[in-house]
C-alpha positions as CSV (number, residue, x, y, z in Angstrom):
1,X,78.2,-121.3,-215.7
2,X,77.3,-117.9,-217.1
3,X,78.4,-119.0,-220.6
4,X,76.2,-122.1,-220.3
5,X,73.2,-120.1,-219.1
6,X,73.6,-117.8,-222.1
7,X,73.9,-120.7,-224.4
8,X,70.7,-122.2,-222.9
9,X,68.7,-119.0,-223.2
10,X,69.9,-118.5,-226.8
11,X,68.8,-122.0,-227.6
12,X,65.5,-121.5,-226.0
13,X,64.8,-118.3,-227.8
14,X,66.0,-119.7,-231.1
15,X,64.2,-123.0,-231.1
16,X,60.9,-122.1,-229.3
17,X,58.5,-119.2,-229.0
18,X,58.7,-119.3,-225.2
19,X,59.5,-115.9,-223.5
20,X,63.1,-115.6,-222.3
21,X,65.1,-112.8,-220.6
22,X,66.9,-110.5,-222.9
23,X,70.3,-112.0,-223.8
24,X,72.9,-110.4,-226.1
25,X,73.8,-112.9,-228.7
26,X,77.5,-113.6,-229.3
27,X,79.8,-116.4,-230.6
28,X,80.6,-117.5,-227.1
29,X,76.9,-118.3,-226.4
30,X,76.4,-119.7,-229.8
31,X,79.0,-122.4,-229.3
32,X,77.1,-123.7,-226.3
33,X,73.6,-123.7,-227.9
34,X,73.7,-127.2,-229.3
35,X,74.6,-128.7,-225.9
36,X,71.0,-127.8,-224.8
37,X,69.1,-129.1,-227.8
38,X,68.0,-132.3,-226.0
39,X,66.8,-130.1,-223.1
40,X,64.8,-128.1,-225.6
41,X,63.3,-131.4,-226.6
42,X,62.5,-132.1,-223.0
43,X,60.7,-128.7,-222.7
44,X,58.8,-129.2,-225.9
45,X,57.9,-132.7,-225.0
46,X,56.9,-131.7,-221.5
47,X,54.5,-129.0,-222.7
48,X,53.2,-131.4,-225.3
49,X,52.5,-134.1,-222.7
50,X,50.8,-131.8,-220.3
51,X,48.5,-130.5,-222.9
52,X,47.7,-134.1,-224.0
53,X,46.9,-134.9,-220.3
54,X,44.6,-131.9,-219.7
55,X,42.8,-131.9,-223.0
56,X,41.7,-135.4,-222.3
57,X,39.7,-134.0,-219.3
58,X,37.5,-131.9,-221.5
59,X,34.4,-133.4,-223.2
60,X,35.3,-132.6,-226.8
61,X,35.5,-134.9,-229.8
62,X,38.5,-137.0,-230.4
63,X,39.0,-135.3,-233.8
64,X,39.3,-131.9,-232.2
65,X,41.6,-133.3,-229.5
66,X,43.8,-134.9,-232.3
67,X,44.1,-131.6,-234.2
68,X,45.0,-129.6,-231.1
69,X,47.6,-132.2,-229.9
70,X,49.0,-132.5,-233.5
71,X,49.8,-128.7,-233.8
72,X,51.1,-128.1,-230.3
73,X,54.8,-128.9,-231.2
74,X,54.6,-126.8,-234.3
75,X,53.3,-123.8,-232.3
76,X,55.9,-124.2,-229.5
77,X,58.7,-124.2,-232.0
78,X,57.3,-121.3,-234.0
79,X,57.0,-123.5,-237.1
80,X,60.8,-123.3,-237.4
81,X,61.4,-127.0,-238.3
82,X,58.3,-127.1,-240.4
83,X,59.7,-124.3,-242.5
84,X,62.9,-126.4,-243.1
85,X,60.8,-129.4,-243.9
86,X,58.9,-127.5,-246.6
87,X,62.1,-126.0,-248.1
88,X,63.8,-129.3,-248.4
89,X,60.8,-131.0,-249.9
90,X,60.6,-128.3,-252.5
91,X,64.3,-128.7,-253.4
92,X,64.6,-132.5,-253.4
93,X,61.3,-133.2,-255.2
94,X,62.1,-130.7,-257.9
95,X,64.5,-133.5,-259.4
96,X,66.8,-130.8,-260.8
97,X,70.6,-130.6,-260.8
98,X,72.3,-130.1,-257.4
99,X,73.0,-126.4,-258.0
100,X,69.3,-125.7,-258.9
101,X,68.2,-127.7,-255.8
102,X,70.4,-125.5,-253.6
103,X,68.9,-122.4,-255.2
104,X,65.4,-123.7,-254.6
105,X,66.4,-124.5,-251.0
106,X,67.3,-120.9,-250.4
107,X,64.3,-119.5,-252.3
108,X,61.6,-118.0,-250.0
109,X,58.9,-118.8,-252.5
110,X,56.6,-121.7,-251.4
111,X,56.3,-124.3,-254.2
112,X,53.7,-126.9,-254.9
113,X,55.9,-129.8,-253.7
114,X,56.2,-128.3,-250.2
115,X,52.5,-127.7,-250.0
116,X,51.7,-131.3,-251.1
117,X,54.3,-132.7,-248.7
118,X,52.9,-130.6,-245.8
119,X,49.4,-131.9,-246.5
120,X,50.7,-135.5,-246.5
121,X,52.6,-134.8,-243.3
122,X,49.5,-133.4,-241.6
123,X,47.4,-136.4,-242.6
124,X,50.0,-138.8,-241.2
125,X,50.4,-136.7,-238.0
126,X,46.6,-136.5,-237.5
127,X,46.1,-140.3,-238.1
128,X,48.9,-141.1,-235.7
129,X,47.7,-138.9,-232.9
130,X,44.1,-140.0,-233.4
131,X,45.2,-143.7,-233.0
132,X,47.2,-142.8,-229.9
133,X,44.2,-141.1,-228.3
134,X,41.9,-144.0,-229.2
135,X,44.3,-146.4,-227.4
136,X,44.5,-144.1,-224.3
137,X,48.2,-144.0,-224.3
138,X,49.8,-142.6,-221.1
139,X,50.4,-138.9,-221.6
140,X,54.0,-138.9,-220.5
141,X,55.1,-141.2,-223.4
142,X,54.9,-138.2,-225.8
143,X,57.8,-136.6,-224.0
144,X,60.2,-139.2,-225.4
145,X,59.9,-138.2,-229.1
146,X,61.2,-134.6,-229.1
147,X,64.2,-135.6,-226.9
148,X,65.2,-138.5,-229.1
149,X,64.7,-136.6,-232.3
150,X,66.8,-133.6,-231.2
151,X,69.6,-135.7,-229.8
152,X,70.0,-137.5,-233.1
153,X,69.6,-134.4,-235.3
154,X,72.1,-132.4,-233.2
155,X,74.6,-135.2,-233.5
156,X,74.3,-135.2,-237.3
157,X,74.4,-131.5,-237.5
158,X,77.7,-131.5,-235.5
159,X,79.1,-134.5,-237.4
160,X,78.2,-134.1,-241.1
161,X,79.6,-131.7,-243.7
162,X,77.7,-128.5,-243.7
163,X,76.3,-127.1,-247.0
164,X,78.6,-124.1,-247.7
165,X,75.5,-121.9,-248.5
166,X,74.1,-122.7,-245.0
167,X,74.5,-119.7,-242.7
168,X,72.6,-121.2,-239.7
169,X,74.2,-124.7,-240.1
170,X,77.7,-123.1,-239.9
171,X,76.7,-120.8,-237.1
172,X,75.4,-123.6,-234.8
173,X,78.5,-125.7,-235.6
174,X,81.1,-123.0,-235.0
175,X,83.2,-123.5,-231.9
176,X,81.7,-126.9,-231.0
177,X,83.9,-129.9,-230.3
178,X,83.8,-133.6,-229.4
179,X,82.2,-132.8,-226.1
180,X,79.0,-131.7,-227.8
181,X,78.8,-134.9,-229.8
182,X,79.3,-136.9,-226.6
183,X,76.4,-135.1,-224.9
184,X,74.1,-136.1,-227.8
185,X,75.3,-139.7,-227.6
186,X,74.8,-139.8,-223.8
187,X,71.4,-138.2,-224.2
188,X,70.3,-140.9,-226.7
189,X,71.6,-143.7,-224.5
190,X,69.6,-142.3,-221.6
191,X,66.5,-142.2,-223.8
192,X,67.2,-145.8,-224.8
193,X,67.1,-146.8,-221.1
194,X,64.0,-144.7,-220.2
195,X,62.1,-145.9,-223.3
196,X,62.9,-149.5,-222.3
197,X,61.7,-148.9,-218.8
198,X,58.5,-147.3,-219.9
199,X,57.7,-149.4,-223.0
200,X,60.0,-152.4,-222.8
201,X,60.9,-153.8,-226.3
202,X,58.6,-151.3,-227.9
203,X,60.6,-148.5,-226.4
204,X,63.8,-149.8,-228.0
205,X,62.0,-150.1,-231.3
206,X,60.7,-146.5,-231.0
207,X,64.2,-145.1,-230.5
208,X,65.6,-147.2,-233.4
209,X,62.8,-146.2,-235.8
210,X,63.2,-142.5,-235.0
211,X,67.0,-142.8,-235.4
212,X,66.7,-144.7,-238.7
213,X,64.2,-142.2,-240.0
214,X,66.5,-139.2,-239.2
215,X,69.5,-141.0,-240.6
216,X,67.7,-141.7,-243.8
217,X,66.6,-138.0,-244.1
218,X,70.1,-136.7,-243.4
219,X,71.8,-139.1,-245.8
220,X,69.2,-138.4,-248.5
221,X,69.9,-134.7,-248.2
222,X,73.7,-135.3,-248.2
223,X,73.3,-137.1,-251.5
224,X,70.9,-134.6,-253.0
225,X,72.3,-131.3,-251.6
226,X,75.8,-132.1,-250.6
227,X,75.5,-131.9,-246.8
228,X,73.5,-130.7,-243.9
229,X,72.0,-127.3,-243.0
230,X,69.5,-125.7,-240.7
231,X,66.7,-126.5,-243.1
232,X,68.0,-130.1,-243.5
233,X,68.1,-130.5,-239.7
234,X,64.4,-129.3,-239.5
235,X,63.4,-131.7,-242.3
236,X,65.1,-134.6,-240.5
237,X,63.6,-133.7,-237.2
238,X,60.1,-133.6,-238.7
239,X,60.6,-136.9,-240.4
240,X,61.9,-138.5,-237.2
241,X,59.0,-137.2,-235.1
242,X,56.2,-138.3,-237.5
243,X,57.8,-141.8,-237.6
244,X,57.8,-141.7,-233.8
245,X,54.1,-140.8,-233.6
246,X,53.2,-143.5,-236.2
247,X,55.3,-146.1,-234.3
248,X,53.4,-145.4,-231.1
249,X,50.1,-145.6,-233.0
250,X,50.9,-149.0,-234.4
251,X,52.8,-150.6,-231.6
252,X,50.8,-149.6,-228.5
């Protein structure tokens, strides 16, 4: 139990900016981190949903509400996944050879492709959230997206070949086993059931669209970069979540 607690606290401090008790990082805790990735999604989604609920009480414009709700997940996660999204966009859109793409992926310099991709992402996110607010969607529906996305991303991170240059990808995968993959599959199946109960056929479609979006992102990076990494996981998660938001905006 102590090992699991340490793994959870390490995951919480790694993937969010929420305050946590001091925990000494070690390999034993690291091998349990990914088990809690869906729980991190639950926490992020819970905060996101609560803010969505309370902000609707205030008499402010729908545009301002949309902006605030749009940026909440990015703030909670400390822009971690957004950073990976930008790095991968820079690398893939460079259209260079694989070795050069990998160099660009590790380069801390922000390129034009990442900025353009970020602007497009924000437009899509804003439009999706704006539409969701216009339709007065139930606040608790938002909680589904971060859990689904993290369950799928974690499964791929544990299952796919890691880019050899990826320090974080290797670190998260080290010491994990089939049990970790089973946890992600069970988490996704639970989300299938909950999504169906809340949204009926639209719920199933939501899970499938997010899963397909993440699968495409991972396979695209596997083809272009040779595998998965922490940055690729962040990229895939962002892609999956924006697809989830747009799906809710269109379907509901």
